[in-house]
N, C-alpha and C positions, 0 to 999 in steps of 0.2 A: 850612329845609333849608340855608340858606346859612351859619348859624351853627355846624350839625354839621359841615360841610365846613371851615368855618374852624376849628374847635376840634381837628378830626383833623389838618389840616394842621400847626397849632401844635405838637402833641402830637409829631408825627413829626419836624418841625424841631427841637425841642427833644431829643428822642433821639438825633438825627443828629449834633447839636452835642456832646452830652455823649460820644456812642462816638468821634468824631473826636478829642476833646480827651485822652481816655484812650488813645486806640491810639498817641498822639504822645508820651507821657509816657516818659522814660528810665527804664526798671525799675532801673537802678543808684540812681537818687535815691531812688526808693521803699523800697528794701531795704538798710538801712546799720547797721553797727554803731559803736557810739558808744564811745571809750576815754577814760578819766580819765587825765592825765599825773600821776604821782605822784612824778617827780623834781624837784629844785630848782634846778636851773642849767641854762644853755643848752647846755651839753655832752651833758647827758642826754636833749637833746629827739631826738635821732635813733636812741636806743636803744629798740626796741620792747619790751623788757623792763622798762622805766620807767614802762611803762602798764597799767592793769587795767580789765577791763570794768565792774565795779562798785567804787564806791570813793569817799571824800572827798578831793580834793585838799589838801595842806598848807596852801594858801592860797585864799581864796575866787576862783571864776569871777567873770570880770569887775573884778578887784581891780587889773588893771595890763595891761599888754601885753609884758612881758618873755618869757613863755614860754606854751605852750598849756595849757590846761586840758582842754578836750574836743576830740578829733580824730575825724571820722567816717570810716569806711572803706566799701569794699563790704562786704556782709554775710557775703562767704565768708571774709573775714579774721577769724577768731576764735580764734585763739591767740596768745600772746606773739610767737612763732617766726614766724610768719605775717606778723604786724604788722611785725616786725624787717626781712623782706624787702620786706615792701610799701613801708616808708619808705625804704630804701636804693634800690629801684627807682624810684619816683616822685621823691624829692626828693636823692638821692645822700647827700652828707655834709654837706648845707647846712642847718643847723638853722633859719636864717631862713625858709627856705621852708616848712618845716614849721609854724613858728609862724605865719607868714601863712596857711598853709591852715588852720589850727584853727578850729573853730567858735566858740569862745571863748578867752579867755586871761586869764593871772592874772599877779599880780606874783611874782617870785620871794622865796623867805626872806632 
C-alpha cells in the first residue's frame, strides 16, 4: 500500500513540475520566425527588405562575425515590410545592434 501511495505522489509531483515549467515559458520564445540576411554589407543590415524567410545566404553561416546570417523575430513578423518596421523599432539605425541580436553571423563577401 505504501508503494502505491508513493507512486501516486511521485506521479503528481512530476505532473505538477511539468505544468509549472510550461506555464512560465515565454510564448514569444516558442513561436518565432527565422529570417536569412541576404545582403552583403553592414549598411544593409537594418533594411528588412534584405532578408528572406527562406534562402541560402551568400556566405555560410558562422563563417565570420561581420553581419547577421539568421535573425529571429516574433512569429507575427512574417513580411519584409513588418520586419523592416520591427528592426527600426527594436534597433533604430544601429546595424551593430542587429548583428549582435542575430542567432548566427557570417562573413561579408
